[in-house]
C-alpha positions as CSV (number, residue, x, y, z in Angstrom):
1,X,-4.0,-20.8,5.4
2,X,-0.7,-21.1,3.6
3,X,1.6,-18.0,3.4
4,X,4.2,-17.8,0.6
5,X,6.7,-15.4,-0.7
6,X,5.4,-14.3,-4.0
7,X,7.2,-15.9,-6.9
8,X,7.4,-14.8,-10.5
9,X,5.1,-17.6,-11.7
10,X,2.3,-16.1,-9.7
11,X,2.6,-12.4,-10.8
12,X,-0.2,-12.6,-13.3
13,X,-2.4,-14.5,-10.8
14,X,-1.9,-11.7,-8.3
15,X,-2.7,-9.0,-10.9
16,X,-5.9,-10.8,-11.8
17,X,-6.7,-11.2,-8.1
18,X,-6.2,-7.4,-7.4
19,X,-8.5,-6.6,-10.3
20,X,-11.3,-8.3,-8.5
21,X,-10.5,-7.6,-4.9
22,X,-8.7,-4.3,-4.6
23,X,-11.3,-2.2,-6.4
24,X,-12.9,-1.2,-3.1
25,X,-9.8,0.6,-1.8
26,X,-11.0,4.0,-0.6
27,X,-9.0,6.2,-2.9
28,X,-9.8,4.1,-6.0
29,X,-13.5,4.3,-5.1
30,X,-13.2,8.1,-4.8
31,X,-11.4,8.7,-8.1
32,X,-12.7,5.7,-10.1
33,X,-9.3,4.6,-11.4
34,X,-10.7,1.1,-12.1
35,X,-13.8,-0.9,-11.4
36,X,-14.1,-4.6,-10.4
37,X,-12.6,-6.8,-13.1
38,X,-11.1,-3.9,-15.1
39,X,-7.5,-3.4,-15.9
40,X,-5.6,-0.2,-15.2
41,X,-2.3,-0.5,-17.0
42,X,-0.6,2.2,-15.1
43,X,-1.5,0.7,-11.8
44,X,-0.6,-2.8,-12.9
45,X,2.9,-1.6,-14.0
46,X,3.4,-0.1,-10.5
47,X,2.2,-3.3,-8.9
48,X,4.5,-5.4,-11.1
49,X,7.5,-3.3,-10.3
50,X,6.7,-3.7,-6.6
51,X,6.4,-7.5,-7.0
52,X,9.8,-7.6,-8.8
53,X,11.4,-6.3,-5.6
54,X,10.9,-9.8,-4.2
55,X,9.4,-9.1,-0.9
56,X,5.7,-9.6,-1.5
57,X,3.5,-12.2,0.2
58,X,0.4,-14.2,-0.7
59,X,-2.0,-16.2,1.4
60,X,-3.3,-19.3,-0.3
61,X,-6.5,-21.1,0.7
62,X,-5.3,-24.7,0.9
63,X,-8.8,-26.0,0.2
64,X,-9.3,-24.2,-3.1
65,X,-5.7,-23.3,-4.0
66,X,-6.9,-19.8,-4.7
67,X,-5.4,-16.5,-3.4
68,X,-7.1,-15.4,-0.3
69,X,-5.0,-12.3,0.4
70,X,-1.9,-10.5,-0.8
71,X,0.6,-8.0,0.6
72,X,2.7,-6.2,-2.0
73,X,5.9,-5.0,-0.4
74,X,8.4,-2.9,-2.1
75,X,11.7,-1.1,-1.5
76,X,12.0,2.7,-1.6
77,X,15.4,4.2,-1.8
78,X,16.6,7.8,-1.3
79,X,15.6,9.8,-4.3
80,X,12.9,7.4,-5.6
81,X,10.0,9.7,-4.5
82,X,11.5,12.6,-6.4
83,X,11.9,10.4,-9.5
84,X,8.3,9.2,-9.2
85,X,7.0,12.8,-9.1
86,X,9.1,13.7,-12.1
87,X,7.7,10.6,-14.0
88,X,4.2,11.8,-13.3
89,X,4.7,14.8,-15.5
90,X,4.6,12.5,-18.6
91,X,1.3,10.8,-17.5
92,X,-1.9,12.4,-18.7
93,X,-4.4,10.2,-16.8
94,X,-6.0,12.6,-14.3
95,X,-7.4,9.7,-12.2
96,X,-3.9,8.2,-11.8
97,X,-2.6,11.6,-10.9
98,X,-5.2,12.1,-8.2
99,X,-4.4,8.8,-6.6
100,X,-0.7,8.2,-7.0
101,X,0.2,11.9,-7.2
102,X,-1.4,12.4,-3.8
103,X,0.8,9.6,-2.3
104,X,4.0,10.7,-4.0
105,X,3.7,14.4,-3.1
106,X,3.0,13.7,0.6
107,X,5.8,11.2,0.8
108,X,8.2,13.8,-0.6
109,X,7.0,16.3,2.1
110,X,7.4,13.7,4.8
111,X,11.2,13.5,4.1
112,X,11.4,10.1,5.8
113,X,14.9,9.4,4.6
114,X,16.2,12.5,6.2
115,X,14.1,12.1,9.3
116,X,15.2,8.6,10.1
117,X,18.7,8.8,8.4
118,X,18.1,5.7,6.2
119,X,19.0,4.8,2.6
120,X,16.2,2.4,2.0
121,X,12.7,1.8,3.4
122,X,10.6,-1.4,3.4
123,X,7.2,-0.3,2.2
124,X,3.9,-2.2,2.8
125,X,2.3,-0.9,-0.3
126,X,-0.9,-2.9,-1.0
127,X,-2.8,-5.0,1.5
128,X,-5.8,-6.9,0.1
129,X,-7.9,-9.6,1.5
130,X,-10.6,-11.5,-0.4
131,X,-14.1,-10.5,1.0
132,X,-14.8,-14.1,1.8
133,X,-11.8,-14.2,4.1
134,X,-12.2,-10.9,5.9
135,X,-12.7,-10.6,9.6
136,X,-10.4,-13.6,10.3
137,X,-7.2,-11.8,11.1
138,X,-5.7,-12.5,7.7
139,X,-4.6,-8.9,7.1
140,X,-2.9,-8.8,10.5
141,X,-1.0,-12.0,9.7
142,X,0.2,-10.5,6.4
143,X,1.5,-7.4,8.2
144,X,3.2,-9.5,10.8
145,X,4.9,-11.7,8.3
146,X,5.9,-8.7,6.3
147,X,7.6,-7.2,9.4
148,X,9.4,-10.5,10.0
149,X,10.6,-10.5,6.4
150,X,11.9,-6.9,6.7
151,X,13.8,-7.8,9.9
152,X,15.3,-10.9,8.3
153,X,16.7,-8.7,5.5
154,X,18.2,-6.0,7.7
155,X,15.7,-3.2,7.2
156,X,15.3,-0.7,10.0
157,X,12.3,1.3,8.9
158,X,8.8,0.1,7.7
159,X,6.4,2.5,6.0
160,X,2.8,2.3,4.7
161,X,0.5,4.7,2.9
162,X,-2.5,3.7,4.9
163,X,-5.5,5.0,2.8
164,X,-8.0,2.8,4.6
165,X,-9.4,3.1,8.1
166,X,-9.1,-0.6,8.6
167,X,-5.5,-0.7,7.5
168,X,-4.7,2.1,9.9
169,X,-6.2,0.2,12.8
170,X,-4.2,-3.0,11.9
171,X,-0.9,-1.0,11.7
172,X,-1.6,0.7,15.0
173,X,-1.8,-2.8,16.6
174,X,1.7,-3.5,15.4
175,X,3.2,-0.3,16.8
176,X,3.1,1.8,13.6
177,X,3.1,5.6,14.3
178,X,1.5,8.3,12.1
179,X,4.0,10.9,10.8
180,X,1.5,12.7,8.5
181,X,-2.3,12.8,8.3
182,X,-4.1,13.9,5.2
183,X,-7.9,14.6,5.4
184,X,-9.6,13.7,2.2
185,X,-12.3,16.3,2.5
186,X,-9.7,19.1,2.5
187,X,-9.3,18.5,-1.3
188,X,-11.8,20.2,-3.6
189,X,-11.7,21.2,-7.2
190,X,-12.2,24.7,-8.7
191,X,-16.0,24.3,-8.4
192,X,-15.8,23.3,-4.7
193,X,-16.6,19.7,-5.3
194,X,-14.8,17.1,-3.3
195,X,-12.0,15.4,-5.1
196,X,-11.8,12.5,-2.7
197,X,-15.3,11.7,-1.7
198,X,-14.3,8.5,0.1
199,X,-16.9,6.2,1.6
200,X,-17.2,6.0,5.4
201,X,-15.3,5.4,7.7
202,X,-12.3,6.2,5.4
203,X,-11.8,9.9,6.2
204,X,-8.0,10.2,6.2
205,X,-4.9,8.9,4.5
206,X,-2.0,8.4,6.9
207,X,1.8,7.9,6.3
208,X,2.6,5.4,9.0
209,X,6.0,4.1,10.0
210,X,7.6,1.6,12.4
211,X,11.2,2.2,13.5
212,X,12.7,-1.3,14.0
213,X,15.7,0.2,15.8
214,X,13.5,1.4,18.6
215,X,13.8,-0.6,21.9
216,X,10.0,-0.8,22.0
217,X,9.6,-2.3,18.5
218,X,8.2,-5.8,18.7
219,X,7.5,-8.4,16.1
């Protein structure tokens, strides 16, 4: 497998890949933001802005030349979360609010910049592996290479919004710690219906971090 830093010439390829391979992310399944092969302009704009930060990675199958996996990494700076929440006020899409609004609001409550006294955070935002390549450690390699990239560029804190049980398990293997746990079933609408009826075994969303200044932090 070939691993490459995502270049601008592949941005559209990655967006097309995500349309067909990220639809089964637990929160998306629960709120129905988009189905396989569909386009969600709001989410694609968010993905594109992340890619433009210049720290995303792709795994390329050398036999087919196709994308086998992707890790979209972005940079969050002090004040960004508050701006994101303010920006949500002008968006009417309820499904987008339920997905991204959940992440933004809990990140604001976590106060990671104050807690770790940092000005910027390296965020592992989207991890996706083609179903044909799952179970081969590809996700773990993308996480490992993302950490290496963050270290090379002087970042001291990694963060992930781990909405998937499987992503949480991968991050735990790399020494990520949970700073906030959100139970999906705790959220119900006015009629008592679950807002986030996520498929098993995805029962929680966790904000997970790895402090690279810790003596126990290992690549």
